[in-house]
Phi, psi and omega in degrees: 000135179286160179297327179297327182278344180289148173273173181299328177235143186305328183260008178277163174302155182273162177305136012264011179282345176218154181303137178248182178206152181270328180222166177287199178070228186295326179296315178294320178299319179295319178298317179295320183295326184269349187309314182294332184259344190301314184293322178293314179295321177300317179294323177294319178297315179300316181298319179295316179294318179297319180295333179289345177068211184295335179294327179071187182212151168276166176299321180295320177295321178296318179300315179297314181299327183265353183068032180245165177281152177295333179292335176273328187274319183305316178296327179292324176297315178299318179297319178296321180288329183263000178297159177241108356283161178301142179261340177224154177223157178294145176278341186097349179264152174231138177232153181291138174259187184300334180283351182090356179270155179284133180240145180294138174263144184237148174228156179286150177271000000 
């Protein structure tokens, strides 16, 4: 199993049902640190995106709406998109985020 597919703890569900990491060290530490909060935050992110309707939301917009950091929300968006079945899909629209770059908009399925 690749490290990306590993969950934060060896006996936990695998990504995207639990936070994953690409490398050990700080990435693995971050996955472990968020594990207890990830499922609640993932559900909050989904609710915010669902509430946005067909217009959808970027991960940054969801973070702002929830009063969370983008560093906590962006991985939850990825988990929702990679869930089986996927819970969110791209709208096809891109909007600028705080960095000024275009970000993918997501809507609930």
